[in-house]
C-alpha positions as CSV (number, residue, x, y, z in Angstrom):
1,M,-24.1,69.9,9.7
2,A,-25.8,67.1,11.6
3,K,-23.6,64.5,13.1
4,L,-23.6,61.4,11.0
5,S,-23.3,57.8,12.4
6,E,-19.9,56.1,11.9
7,E,-21.6,53.6,9.5
8,V,-22.7,56.5,7.3
9,Q,-19.3,58.3,7.4
10,V,-17.5,55.0,6.5
11,F,-19.9,54.6,3.5
12,I,-19.2,58.1,2.2
13,V,-15.5,57.9,2.7
14,Q,-15.3,54.4,0.9
15,A,-17.5,55.7,-1.9
16,H,-15.2,58.7,-2.5
17,A,-12.2,56.3,-2.5
18,C,-13.9,54.3,-5.3
19,H,-14.3,57.5,-7.4
20,R,-18.0,57.9,-6.9
21,K,-19.4,61.4,-7.6
22,A,-20.7,63.4,-4.6
23,S,-24.1,63.8,-6.2
24,L,-24.4,59.9,-6.6
25,I,-23.1,59.3,-3.1
26,A,-25.9,61.6,-1.7
27,K,-28.5,59.6,-3.6
28,D,-26.8,56.3,-2.3
29,V,-26.9,57.6,1.2
30,E,-30.5,58.6,1.0
31,A,-31.5,55.2,-0.5
32,E,-29.4,53.2,2.0
33,F,-29.9,55.2,5.2
34,G,-32.8,57.5,4.6
35,I,-30.7,60.5,5.2
36,H,-30.7,63.6,2.9
37,L,-27.3,65.1,2.6
38,E,-26.2,68.2,0.5
39,R,-23.3,67.9,-1.8
40,D,-21.1,70.0,0.6
41,Q,-21.6,67.4,3.4
42,I,-20.5,64.7,1.1
43,Q,-17.4,66.6,-0.1
44,F,-16.4,67.1,3.4
45,Y,-15.4,63.3,3.6
46,H,-13.0,63.6,0.6
47,P,-9.6,64.2,1.8
48,H,-8.5,65.7,-1.5
49,K,-11.3,68.2,-2.0
50,G,-10.8,71.8,-0.9
51,A,-10.4,73.3,2.5
52,K,-13.0,71.0,4.2
53,G,-11.3,67.8,3.0
54,K,-8.0,69.2,4.6
55,R,-9.7,69.1,8.0
56,L,-10.7,65.5,7.7
57,A,-9.7,63.4,10.7
58,Q,-6.8,61.1,10.1
59,K,-8.8,57.8,10.6
60,W,-10.9,58.9,7.5
61,R,-7.9,59.8,5.6
62,D,-6.3,56.3,6.4
63,L,-9.6,54.6,5.4
64,F,-9.8,56.5,2.2
65,T,-6.2,55.5,1.3
66,E,-6.7,51.9,2.2
67,T,-10.0,51.7,0.3
68,R,-8.4,53.5,-2.8
69,K,-5.5,50.9,-2.9
70,A,-7.9,48.0,-2.6
71,F,-10.1,49.5,-5.3
72,T,-7.2,50.0,-7.6
73,A,-5.9,46.4,-7.0
74,R,-9.3,45.1,-7.8
75,Q,-9.2,46.3,-11.3
76,V,-7.5,43.1,-12.2
77,E,-10.5,41.1,-11.2
78,I,-12.9,43.2,-13.4
79,G,-13.2,41.5,-16.7
80,I,-13.7,44.4,-19.0
81,A,-10.6,46.0,-17.7
82,Q,-8.6,43.2,-19.3
83,Q,-7.8,43.3,-23.0
84,S,-8.3,39.7,-23.5
85,Y,-11.8,39.9,-22.2
86,R,-12.6,42.8,-24.4
87,L,-11.1,41.0,-27.4
88,G,-13.4,38.0,-26.7
89,I,-16.4,40.4,-26.8
90,Y,-15.4,41.8,-30.0
91,Q,-14.8,38.3,-31.6
92,R,-18.2,37.1,-30.3
93,G,-19.9,40.4,-31.7
94,A,-18.1,39.9,-35.1
95,D,-19.1,36.2,-35.3
96,Y,-22.7,37.2,-34.6
97,Y,-22.9,40.0,-37.0
98,E,-21.2,38.0,-39.8
99,K,-23.7,35.1,-39.2
100,I,-26.7,37.5,-39.6
101,G,-25.1,39.1,-42.6
102,N,-24.4,42.5,-41.1
103,Y,-20.8,43.0,-42.4
104,V,-20.6,46.5,-41.5
105,L,-21.0,45.9,-37.8
106,A,-18.7,42.8,-38.2
107,S,-16.0,45.0,-39.6
108,E,-16.6,47.5,-36.8
109,M,-15.8,44.8,-34.3
110,A,-12.7,44.0,-36.1
111,E,-11.6,47.7,-36.2
112,R,-12.3,48.0,-32.4
113,A,-10.2,45.1,-31.7
114,A,-7.4,46.5,-33.8
115,K,-7.7,49.8,-32.0
116,D,-7.7,48.0,-28.6
117,L,-4.6,46.0,-29.6
118,G,-2.9,49.2,-30.9
119,G,-3.5,51.0,-27.6
120,A,-6.0,53.5,-29.0
121,Y,-8.2,53.3,-25.9
122,T,-5.4,54.4,-23.5
123,N,-4.0,57.7,-22.6
124,A,-0.4,56.3,-22.7
125,R,2.0,57.8,-25.2
126,V,5.5,56.3,-25.5
127,L,8.1,58.3,-27.3
128,S,11.4,56.6,-28.1
129,G,14.0,56.5,-30.7
130,P,15.4,53.7,-32.9
131,K,14.7,50.1,-31.3
132,G,13.0,51.7,-28.3
133,G,16.0,53.6,-27.1
134,A,16.4,57.2,-26.5
135,I,15.5,59.8,-29.0
136,P,18.8,60.9,-30.5
137,I,19.8,64.4,-30.1
138,S,22.9,65.7,-31.8
139,L,25.4,67.7,-29.7
140,P,24.9,70.8,-31.8
141,D,21.2,70.5,-31.3
142,E,21.6,70.2,-27.5
143,K,24.0,73.1,-27.4
144,R,21.5,75.3,-29.2
145,E,18.8,74.2,-26.8
146,I,20.8,75.1,-23.8
147,A,21.8,78.5,-25.3
148,A,18.1,79.3,-26.1
149,R,17.1,78.6,-22.5
150,A,19.9,80.6,-21.1
151,L,19.0,83.5,-23.6
152,K,15.3,83.3,-22.4
153,K,16.3,83.4,-18.8
154,L,18.6,86.4,-19.1
155,M,15.9,88.3,-21.2
156,D,13.2,87.3,-18.5
157,K,15.5,89.1,-16.0
158,G,15.2,92.2,-18.0
159,E,18.2,92.2,-20.3
160,T,18.0,93.2,-23.8
161,Y,18.6,90.6,-26.6
162,E,22.1,92.2,-27.3
163,E,23.0,92.3,-23.6
164,A,22.1,88.7,-23.2
165,R,23.8,87.6,-26.3
166,R,27.0,89.3,-25.1
167,D,26.7,87.6,-21.7
168,L,26.5,84.2,-23.2
169,I,29.4,84.8,-25.5
170,A,31.4,85.9,-22.5
171,L,30.5,82.6,-20.8
172,G,32.0,80.7,-23.8
173,I,28.9,79.8,-25.7
174,D,29.5,79.8,-29.5
175,E,27.6,82.7,-31.0
176,R,26.4,80.3,-33.8
177,D,24.5,78.4,-31.1
178,I,22.7,81.5,-29.9
179,P,19.3,81.8,-31.5
180,T,18.5,84.9,-33.3
181,L,15.2,86.9,-32.6
182,Q,12.6,86.9,-35.3
183,G,12.7,90.3,-37.0
184,S,16.0,91.5,-35.6
Protein backbone atom coordinates (compact mmCIF):
# COMPACT_ATOMS: atom_id res chain seq x y z
CA MET A 1 0.00 0.00 0.00
CA ALA A 2 1.46 3.34 -1.07
CA LYS A 3 2.14 5.95 1.63
CA LEU A 4 -0.60 8.56 1.58
CA SER A 5 -0.10 12.16 2.51
CA GLU A 6 -1.45 13.30 5.85
CA GLU A 7 -4.05 15.41 4.04
CA VAL A 8 -5.45 12.33 2.27
CA GLN A 9 -5.40 10.28 5.47
CA VAL A 10 -7.31 13.00 7.36
CA PHE A 11 -9.84 13.15 4.50
CA ILE A 12 -10.44 9.39 4.67
CA VAL A 13 -10.71 9.17 8.47
CA GLN A 14 -13.14 12.10 8.61
CA ALA A 15 -15.25 10.65 5.80
CA HIS A 16 -15.50 7.36 7.71
CA ALA A 17 -16.50 9.25 10.86
CA CYS A 18 -19.34 10.86 8.88
CA HIS A 19 -20.67 7.40 7.93
CA ARG A 20 -19.52 7.59 4.30
CA LYS A 21 -19.20 4.23 2.50
CA ALA A 22 -15.72 3.08 1.49
CA SER A 23 -16.62 2.89 -2.20
CA LEU A 24 -17.81 6.51 -2.14
CA ILE A 25 -14.76 7.65 -0.19
CA ALA A 26 -12.57 6.06 -2.88
CA LYS A 27 -14.41 8.04 -5.56
CA ASP A 28 -14.10 11.23 -3.51
CA VAL A 29 -10.34 10.71 -3.00
CA GLU A 30 -9.88 10.16 -6.72
CA ALA A 31 -11.87 13.29 -7.56
CA GLU A 32 -10.24 15.44 -4.88
CA PHE A 33 -6.63 14.23 -4.97
CA GLY A 34 -6.33 12.28 -8.24
CA ILE A 35 -5.34 9.12 -6.37
CA HIS A 36 -6.98 5.76 -7.11
CA LEU A 37 -7.37 3.67 -3.95
CA GLU A 38 -8.82 0.21 -3.44
CA ARG A 39 -11.58 -0.35 -0.97
CA ASP A 40 -9.19 -2.25 1.36
CA GLN A 41 -6.93 0.78 1.55
CA ILE A 42 -9.90 2.94 2.50
CA GLN A 43 -11.14 0.45 5.12
CA PHE A 44 -7.72 0.50 6.78
CA TYR A 45 -8.54 4.00 8.10
CA HIS A 46 -11.76 2.95 9.85
CA PRO A 47 -11.00 2.03 13.47
CA HIS A 48 -14.04 -0.23 13.82
CA LYS A 49 -13.56 -2.30 10.66
CA GLY A 50 -11.78 -5.61 10.98
CA ALA A 51 -8.20 -6.43 11.86
CA LYS A 52 -6.71 -3.60 9.80
CA GLY A 53 -8.72 -0.97 11.65
CA LYS A 54 -7.48 -2.32 14.98
CA ARG A 55 -3.90 -1.50 13.93
CA LEU A 56 -4.79 2.12 13.14
CA ALA A 57 -2.59 4.70 14.87
CA GLN A 58 -4.04 6.38 17.95
CA LYS A 59 -3.99 9.84 16.35
CA TRP A 60 -6.35 8.58 13.62
CA ARG A 61 -8.58 6.89 16.19
CA ASP A 62 -8.79 10.17 18.11
CA LEU A 63 -9.56 12.13 14.94
CA PHE A 64 -12.29 9.62 14.07
CA THR A 65 -13.87 9.94 17.55
CA GLU A 66 -13.74 13.76 17.56
CA THR A 67 -15.16 13.98 14.03
CA ARG A 68 -17.94 11.48 14.80
CA LYS A 69 -18.95 13.49 17.89
CA ALA A 70 -19.01 16.73 15.91
CA PHE A 71 -20.94 15.08 13.07
CA THR A 72 -23.55 13.71 15.46
CA ALA A 73 -23.89 17.05 17.26
CA ARG A 74 -24.40 18.82 13.91
CA GLN A 75 -27.57 16.83 13.27
CA VAL A 76 -29.40 19.54 15.21
CA GLU A 77 -28.41 22.01 12.50
CA ILE A 78 -29.77 19.85 9.67
CA GLY A 79 -33.29 20.97 8.91
CA ILE A 80 -34.73 17.72 7.65
CA ALA A 81 -33.60 15.98 10.83
CA GLN A 82 -36.05 18.19 12.74
CA GLN A 83 -39.68 17.16 12.93
CA SER A 84 -40.96 20.75 12.73
CA TYR A 85 -39.08 21.25 9.46
CA ARG A 86 -40.54 18.05 7.99
CA LEU A 87 -44.03 19.03 9.11
CA GLY A 88 -43.61 22.35 7.28
CA ILE A 89 -42.70 20.46 4.10
CA TYR A 90 -45.75 18.23 4.48
CA GLN A 91 -47.96 21.29 5.03
CA ARG A 92 -46.63 23.11 1.97
CA GLY A 93 -47.05 19.94 -0.10
CA ALA A 94 -50.61 19.42 1.14
CA ASP A 95 -51.47 23.07 0.41
CA TYR A 96 -50.02 22.84 -3.10
CA TYR A 97 -51.73 19.56 -3.96
CA GLU A 98 -55.04 20.81 -2.62
CA LYS A 99 -54.69 24.02 -4.65
CA ILE A 100 -54.19 22.05 -7.89
CA GLY A 101 -57.00 19.66 -7.01
CA ASN A 102 -54.88 16.57 -6.33
CA TYR A 103 -56.62 15.45 -3.14
CA VAL A 104 -54.97 12.02 -3.19
CA LEU A 105 -51.49 13.52 -2.79
CA ALA A 106 -52.82 16.15 -0.36
CA SER A 107 -54.16 13.38 1.88
CA GLU A 108 -50.85 11.50 1.50
CA MET A 109 -49.04 14.54 2.91
CA ALA A 110 -51.47 14.58 5.85
CA GLU A 111 -50.86 10.86 6.40
CA ARG A 112 -47.08 11.34 6.35
CA ALA A 113 -47.37 14.16 8.87
CA ALA A 114 -49.51 11.97 11.15
CA LYS A 115 -47.03 9.10 10.86
CA ASP A 116 -44.12 11.45 11.60
CA LEU A 117 -45.90 12.82 14.67
CA GLY A 118 -46.75 9.30 15.80
CA GLY A 119 -43.11 8.19 15.57
CA ALA A 120 -43.64 5.83 12.64
CA TYR A 121 -40.36 6.95 11.06
CA THR A 122 -38.21 6.09 14.07
CA ASN A 123 -36.84 2.81 15.38
CA ALA A 124 -37.70 3.72 18.96
CA ARG A 125 -40.16 1.46 20.71
CA VAL A 126 -41.30 2.27 24.23
CA LEU A 127 -42.99 -0.38 26.27
CA SER A 128 -44.67 0.76 29.44
CA GLY A 129 -47.53 -0.06 31.72
CA PRO A 130 -50.40 2.13 32.86
CA LYS A 131 -49.67 5.87 32.96
CA GLY A 132 -46.19 5.28 31.53
CA GLY A 133 -45.03 3.25 34.52
CA ALA A 134 -43.57 -0.20 34.71
CA ILE A 135 -45.38 -3.11 33.13
CA PRO A 136 -47.09 -4.84 36.03
CA ILE A 137 -46.12 -8.42 36.62
CA SER A 138 -47.85 -10.43 39.28
CA LEU A 139 -45.84 -12.25 41.90
CA PRO A 140 -47.08 -15.67 40.70
CA ASP A 141 -46.04 -14.79 37.14
CA GLU A 142 -42.62 -13.70 38.34
CA LYS A 143 -42.18 -16.88 40.39
CA ARG A 144 -43.11 -19.03 37.37
CA GLU A 145 -40.66 -17.08 35.21
CA ILE A 146 -37.83 -17.67 37.70
CA ALA A 147 -38.74 -21.35 38.01
CA ALA A 148 -38.78 -21.76 34.22
CA ARG A 149 -35.32 -20.18 33.87
CA ALA A 150 -33.92 -22.36 36.68
CA LEU A 151 -35.46 -25.47 35.11
CA LYS A 152 -33.93 -24.65 31.74
CA LYS A 153 -30.47 -24.09 33.30
CA LEU A 154 -30.56 -27.42 35.11
CA MET A 155 -31.68 -29.26 31.99
CA ASP A 156 -29.00 -27.50 29.93
CA LYS A 157 -26.47 -28.93 32.41
CA GLY A 158 -27.67 -32.42 31.55
CA GLU A 159 -30.33 -33.18 34.17
CA THR A 160 -33.54 -34.85 33.08
CA TYR A 161 -36.81 -32.99 33.56
CA GLU A 162 -37.68 -35.08 36.62
CA GLU A 163 -34.24 -34.57 38.21
CA ALA A 164 -34.39 -30.81 37.63
CA ARG A 165 -37.96 -30.68 38.97
CA ARG A 166 -36.91 -32.55 42.16
CA ASP A 167 -33.95 -30.19 42.66
CA LEU A 168 -36.18 -27.11 42.34
CA ILE A 169 -38.71 -28.50 44.82
CA ALA A 170 -35.83 -29.27 47.22
CA LEU A 171 -34.78 -25.62 46.91
CA GLY A 172 -38.24 -24.55 48.08
CA ILE A 173 -39.87 -23.69 44.75
CA ASP A 174 -43.57 -24.53 44.78
CA GLU A 175 -44.18 -27.38 42.36
CA ARG A 176 -47.18 -25.47 40.90
CA ASP A 177 -44.72 -22.79 39.68
CA ILE A 178 -42.54 -25.29 37.80
CA PRO A 179 -43.59 -25.46 34.17
CA THR A 180 -44.56 -28.81 32.72
CA LEU A 181 -42.94 -30.08 29.56
CA GLN A 182 -45.19 -30.31 26.51
CA GLY A 183 -46.10 -33.92 25.92
CA SER A 184 -44.88 -35.19 29.31
